[in-house]
C-alpha positions, 0 to 999 in steps of 0.5 A: 458240707457232707459227712465225709468232708467233715470227718476229713477236716476233723482229722486235721490238727486244730491249728489249721483252723482260724476263723469258722469260715477259713481253713488254713492248709499246708501243701501236704494237707491239701494233697491229702484232702485231694486224694481222699475226696476230690472228684478225680480221685473218686473216678480213679477209684471207680476205674480200679473197682471195675478192673478189680472185679474183672480180675476176680471174674477171670480168676473165678473162671479158672476154678471148678464150677458146680451147677444144678440143672433139671426139668421139674416137670415136663408133661406131654399129652398129644398126638405125634406121627409114627412111621411103621415098618412098612413105611406107612405113617400113623398117629399115636397118642403120647401121654407122659410126665417126665422129670430130670435133674443133673449135677455138673462139675466143670473145670477148665484145663489151662495147660491144654485149653480143654474142659473136663466135667463130671456129671451125675443125673437121674431121669424119671418118666411116667407114661399113662394111657394105652400102652403105658409102661408106668414108672421108669427111671434112668440113672447116670451115677457118674460120667466124665467128659473131656472136650479138647481142641487139637492143633489150635491156640490155647486161649486159656494159656494166653489169658493166664499171661495177659490178664495179670498184666492187665490187672497190674496195669490197672493198679499202676494206672490208679496210683498214677492217677492218684499222683496226678490228683496230687499234681492238680492239687499242687497247681490249684494250691500254688495258683491261690498262693500266687494270687494271694501274694499278688494281692499282698504285693498290690496292697503294699504297693498301694500303701507305698504309692499313697505315702510317696504321693503325700511326700511328693505333695509336701516337696512340691509345696517346698519347690524341691520336686517338679510337677511332672514327678507329682503327677507321675506319683499320682498316676502310680496311686491309680495304677496300684488301686487298679492292680489291687482290684484285679488281683483280688478278683483273680484270688477269688477265682483261684479260691473258688477253683481250689474249694471246688476241687477239694469239695469244701465250703470254707475259704482256704488260706494256703501257706508257702512251703518253705521247707523242700527236700534236698535231693538229686535223682539219678536217671538210671534209678528213675528209669528202672523204677518206671520200667518196673512200676509204670502203667505205660511200661506194663501196657507196652508189654501187654500190647506186644503179648496181645499182638503175638496172641493174634498171630498165633490164633491166625496161624492155628486157624488153618484147621479145626480138630476137636476131641470129645470123649465121655466115660461113665455108667448108666442104668434103668429100672422101675424104681430108683434103687433098681436104676442104680443096679446092674449098671452098664458102661456109657462111652462116647468118643468123637473127633470132629474135624474141619479142614478148608479145601478152598477158601480163596486165601482168606485164612492166609490173608488173616494170618498176614494181616495179624503179622502186619499188625504185630509189626506195626505195634512193635514199631509203635512200641519202640517209638513209645519206649524211646519217648518214654525214656527221653521224657524221664531223662528231661524231667529228671534233669529239670528236677535236679536243676530246679533246686538251684533255680529255687535257691537263686530265686530266694536270694533274688527275692531277698535282694530285690526287697532290700533294694526296693526299701533302700530306694524308697528311703533314698527317694524320700530324701530326693536322691533318686527319680520316680523312674528308678523307684518304679524300676526297683518296685517292678523288680521286687514284685517279679522276684517275689512272684518268681520265688513262688513260681520256682517253688511250684515248679519244684513240687510239680516236677517232684510229683510228676516223677513220682507219678511216672516211677511210682516211687517215693524218693523221700522214703525210698520205697515203692508206692503201693495200695491195698486194693482189697481195703479200698474196694471194701470201703 
């Protein structure tokens, strides 16, 4: 058992432990352990971490970026061609050492989609050989540069609308997957609970069958029972032994499944969760919570926005116009101090434009395709919205009905057990047949199993509603998580 499992088990109260190889767990404790250490929970946390760092990267991309660049050094000693004034070519020898460095501060402008940068640089050149000029410095103390696309879609502005939805969607998906881990734990827990109950039923039925068979043998000796009834009771003993063997095998399989899911080595002994919260849920309340919190609802809003973004991009693709402007000062000198004196203006303004004159309808086709895809997505989202609301309505009705189903199952279980015990005593005095006794036993076994099944349905429906609405209906609060703390751990 790993250290984390041991730590989690140490957090549980001492009374949950029986023998050293048995772990007694309530349903709530099982759910808590599943959320902490199951593989499914670890996968969900890994997906949340990926979404978190993607969100952090996006946020950092909107902040000013400071960078240092340079060449240290650049040495060149070679011949290169040179065109003279009369058009003739000759080769001249170059022999120089160059150094340069620059500091840039860049900021993306999300309101306009452009980029603003501030630069400061210094270049050094030392030329040797014939015709050398010695040391030369060129400074650019400050230069402000604006790069701005015109008449095009603002990608940064759309990202500011889409990325928060994507991150919120990831957080909601993590909470939903955490609740689905709880639902899986509930299924495995009740599978083991039901398997254990079947073992208990089979063992009790075998004991009862053996006692009744002994009574039947005594009655046969006295001639108060037929040989056919004796043989039937003997057959009941064999059937009960076979059922006990099968149920024990099923319980071992259920035990192994739950242990693997919780990543524990000790055998788990579940207990029947008798106390259930008495509540009735309102469909409108559940729907409002789901529309506000559920990952699917956020996904639908994001997909709609992305479709609108694709259409806007296609429409803005008819021409490309970019503005580039730089304002600053520059200076030169034989030393660094002179390079920063008598500065001259350094100005660049450039407008680049690309307008398609003949594209054979390519851009129009791209625009129509984006619009068609948006129409398709809108239709899909309308259908998904209807299905989403319908599923919530059906699940809410099932949960509200389940409390009554559970009450009926509990009462039926009590009646069936009392009836069976009465029939056993009645059979001993010879007032009913083996067929009636067998029918009472079957009804008793089915009623007990149905009670556990209805308990499972109640808790499963409840956590299914939690996973959809991301709302704690018992405490009346929203399901949240501290992402920063989870990522750090």
